[in-house]
N, C-alpha and C positions, 0 to 999 in steps of 0.2 A: 185802277183796280181790276179791270178786265184783263189787262196784260199779266197781272200777277196770277189770276186764276188760270189763264192760258199756259203760263210757264209751269205752274203746279201740275196741270193736266199732262203736259209734255213729259215732265219728270215721272209721273205715275205711269204713263204709257211705256216709257223706257224700262221701268222696273217690271211691268207686266210682260213686256217682250222678252226680257232676259229670263224671267221666271218660266215662261212657256217654251223656251228654246229646247229644253230636254225632251219635250213631247213633239214639238214642231220640226226640230232639226234645222231651224233657220240659222244661217251663218251670221256672225257678228256684222258683216258688211251690210246686211239688210236692216240693221237696227236704226231707229231714228237717230239722226245726228243731233247732238245737243251741246251748246256752249253757254254757260252761265256768265254773263257780263256783270261784274260788280257795279253797284250804283256809285255815283260820285262820292257819297258819304262813306261807303265801304272802301273805295279807293283811298280816301283820306285816312281812314282808320288803318288800312294796311300800310300806308306810308308811315304813319305814326308808330305802328308795331315794328317796322323795319328800322326806323331811326332810333327808337328806344332800345332795340336789341342789338344795334350795331351791325345790322345786315344791310346789304346793298338793296336799294329799292327795286321793285318790279318795273318792267317796261311793257308788260302784257297783263291786262287786268281781266282776262277771260279764263274761265275754268272749263276745259274740255272734259265732258263726262261721257265715257264710253262703256260698252257692255262689260268689259272686264272690271271696271270700277264698281258697277252695280252688282255684278256677280259676287265680288268680294263682300259687299254689304249684305246681300242676301244670305250667303253662306254663314257669315259671322253672326248675324242677328237670328237666323234660324237655329244655329247650333248653340250659341251662348245664351240666347234669351227666349228661345222657343216661340218666336214671332212668325206670323204668316205674311204672305206677299202683300196683302192690303195694308197691314200695319207698317211694314217696311217702306212701302210706297209713300205712306203719309209722312214718315220720318224724313225721307229724302226730299219730298216736296216742300216740307216746312223748313228744312235746314237751308236749302238753296232758295232763299227768299229775299226780296228787296228789304224786308223788315229785319233781317238778321244783322247782328253786330259782328264785327271782326275784332278778335283779340288774339294775343299770343297763347299758344297751347301751353298751359302750365307744365313744368317738368314733372315727370312721374317719380314717385317714391318707391315704386315696386321694381326691384332689380330683375324680376322675372318677365317684365313687360319688354317685348321686342319692338322698339320703335326708335327712330332717330329723335334725340332730345333737342336738336337744334332746328331752326328754321321751319317750324310748324306753326300754323295759325288755326284758329277756330272760328267758324261761322256759327253763331248761336242765336236762335230765334227766341228772344225773350218776350215777344209780344203775343205769340200765338201758342198757348199750351195745347196739348192733346192728351187724351186719356187712354191708358192701357190697363186693362184689368182693374179699373176703378182708381188708378193712381195718375195724377197729372205729371206730365213730363215736358221737357223742352227739346226740340230737335236740334241736333248738333252735327256739323260737318267738320272733319279734320282735313286741313289742306297743308301741303308741303311746298316750299319754294324749290323749284328745279331750274336748272340752267341748260340750255341747248344752244350752243354757239353764243351769240350775243343776246339771245332771248332769255329773260328771267320771268318765270310765270308760276302760277299756282296749279298744282295737280292734286286731285282727290286722293285721300288716304282711306277714309272710311266715313260712315255716318252712324250715329247712335242716338239713343234717347237719354237725356240727362235729368237727374233729380234736381230739386231746388238747392240742395247742398252743393252739388257739382256746379250748378250755375253760379252760385256765390263764389266758389273757388276760382272759376274762370274769370269772373268779373273783378276780382281783387286787384 
């Protein structure tokens, strides 16, 4: 349990660091380095997603989270949802959790959505809800399988807060 809290605090610190960069002028190289290692259950879930989807399995089960990944989440959630840094840090910390489930990212039905429809998975924390403006949500991280040489790994795409209806769609 202490490790889970420490991980969440490291993620929050990375979000705060990136948020403060515009005032501090700190370079990305000074950011805390962070790699989220999937739990054995999450690795098994990811293997199942790959097998069921006809994708080649991963051979690296760590997700490197860097300042540009966090910057994207901050910009997206501030612009689209009018959230603040503390709320975004909570989403990121809860999404990258040992409690999160790993599932395939359901295909989008919106033709205006710009994203790859293939080889994306979702980390969805169904055990820890959090509240924004009086509404309960689930933290979600979207991950994409990438290949670099012989290495097949997960890379962050974004994080967001999902409603109960979105959670049910993901878990179908």
